[in-house]
C-alpha positions as CSV (number, residue, x, y, z in Angstrom):
1,M,-2.5,-18.0,-8.3
2,S,-5.0,-16.3,-5.2
3,A,-6.0,-12.8,-5.7
4,E,-4.3,-11.4,-2.3
5,V,-0.9,-12.6,-3.5
6,T,-1.4,-11.3,-7.5
7,V,-3.1,-7.7,-5.9
8,R,-0.1,-7.4,-3.3
9,A,2.8,-8.3,-5.6
10,A,1.3,-5.7,-8.3
11,V,0.8,-3.2,-5.6
12,I,3.8,-3.0,-4.4
13,A,5.5,-3.3,-7.6
14,A,3.6,0.3,-8.6
15,L,4.7,1.8,-5.5
16,K,8.4,0.6,-6.0
17,A,8.2,1.9,-9.8
18,D,7.6,5.1,-8.8
19,G,10.4,7.4,-8.5
20,G,8.8,9.9,-6.6
21,L,7.9,7.6,-4.0
22,M,11.5,5.8,-4.1
23,S,13.5,9.0,-3.9
24,L,11.8,10.0,0.2
25,L,12.5,6.0,1.1
26,N,15.6,4.4,2.3
27,G,13.0,1.0,1.4
28,L,9.9,-0.4,0.3
29,F,9.4,-3.9,2.6
30,D,6.7,-6.4,2.2
31,G,6.1,-7.2,5.5
32,Q,7.4,-5.7,8.7
33,P,11.5,-5.6,8.5
34,A,13.7,-7.2,11.3
35,R,15.5,-3.7,10.7
36,A,15.0,-1.0,8.9
37,A,16.3,3.2,8.8
38,P,13.7,5.1,8.5
39,P,12.6,6.6,5.8
40,F,10.7,3.3,5.0
41,A,7.1,1.7,3.9
42,V,6.2,-1.4,4.7
43,M,2.9,-3.0,2.9
44,G,1.2,-5.0,5.9
45,E,-1.9,-6.9,5.8
46,C,-4.2,-8.1,2.9
47,I,-8.1,-9.1,4.2
48,A,-9.8,-10.3,1.8
49,S,-13.7,-11.2,1.0
50,D,-15.6,-12.5,-1.5
51,W,-17.0,-10.1,-4.0
52,G,-19.0,-11.8,-7.1
53,A,-21.4,-12.1,-8.3
54,K,-23.5,-14.8,-10.7
55,G,-20.5,-15.9,-13.5
56,V,-18.1,-13.8,-11.9
57,D,-15.1,-14.1,-9.6
58,G,-14.8,-11.3,-7.3
59,R,-12.7,-9.9,-4.1
60,E,-12.8,-7.5,-2.2
61,L,-9.1,-6.6,-0.8
62,R,-8.4,-4.3,2.2
63,L,-4.3,-3.4,2.2
64,T,-2.4,-1.3,4.5
65,I,0.2,0.6,3.4
66,S,2.2,2.4,6.3
67,L,5.4,5.2,6.1
68,H,7.8,5.4,9.2
69,D,10.1,8.8,9.2
70,A,12.7,9.9,11.9
71,G,11.8,13.7,10.8
72,D,11.1,15.8,13.3
73,M,8.5,17.7,11.0
74,A,5.3,15.8,9.1
75,G,7.0,17.6,5.4
76,R,8.1,14.7,4.3
77,I,5.9,11.9,5.9
78,G,3.2,14.1,4.6
79,A,5.2,14.2,0.8
80,M,5.2,10.4,0.8
81,L,1.5,9.6,1.9
82,A,0.6,12.3,-1.1
83,R,2.4,10.2,-3.2
84,I,0.5,6.6,-2.6
85,D,-3.1,7.8,-3.8
86,P,-1.6,8.4,-7.4
87,V,0.1,5.4,-7.5
88,M,-2.9,3.2,-6.4
89,Q,-5.5,5.0,-8.7
90,A,-3.1,4.2,-11.6
91,L,-2.3,0.4,-10.9
92,D,-2.9,-1.2,-13.9
93,M,-2.4,-5.7,-13.8
94,A,-3.1,-5.8,-17.5
95,G,-2.2,-9.3,-18.8
96,E,-2.4,-10.6,-14.8
97,E,-4.8,-13.5,-13.8
98,W,-7.0,-10.8,-11.5
99,R,-8.5,-7.6,-12.9
100,L,-8.6,-4.6,-10.9
101,V,-12.4,-2.9,-10.8
102,N,-11.2,-0.4,-8.3
103,A,-9.2,1.5,-5.6
104,R,-10.2,3.3,-2.5
105,L,-8.8,5.0,-0.1
106,I,-10.9,3.8,3.0
107,R,-8.9,6.1,5.6
108,S,-5.5,7.3,6.5
109,R,-4.0,8.2,10.0
110,L,-0.8,10.4,10.5
111,L,0.8,10.4,13.7
112,R,3.6,11.5,15.8
113,T,5.4,9.0,17.2
114,G,6.7,9.0,20.8
115,A,10.5,7.7,22.3
116,R,9.1,4.8,23.0
117,D,8.7,4.4,18.8
118,G,11.8,6.7,18.2
119,D,11.3,9.9,17.6
120,G,9.1,10.6,14.3
121,W,6.4,9.8,12.5
122,R,4.3,7.4,11.1
123,A,1.4,6.6,8.2
124,V,-0.7,4.5,7.4
125,V,-3.2,4.1,4.7
126,D,-6.2,1.1,4.6
127,Y,-7.1,1.2,0.8
128,R,-10.1,-1.3,-0.3
129,L,-9.9,-2.9,-4.0
130,R,-11.9,-4.6,-5.8
131,A,-10.9,-7.2,-8.8
132,V,-12.5,-9.7,-10.9
133,A,-10.6,-13.2,-11.9
134,Q,-9.7,-12.9,-15.5
135,D,-11.3,-15.3,-18.6
């Protein structure tokens, strides 16, 4: 299976397994849901590029995770945001076709949404993950 599919599925499973995060969300979706009530999280796009060496099949993946909240204050979305990095750093892909080498936060953004988007908050985090194919 491709690194994109394998790593993405592992990240979604790890996020869903985090009880602290899931207690703050109504759902975690693989792609933008047609309808969802905030607070919820979305696994966004996954961009992959070659990251190999002689005799090593590797991929560098860029993943985007967005959090959506309808609250007036940023406290709840801040708590959700704080749960993401520990999950990403503890990501274990033992037994998978691809082994995770590292996960690094590239950037995060927190913004207040306006009336057009629905009142509330949105946070977006981008990660760089490097994985190598298992023998």
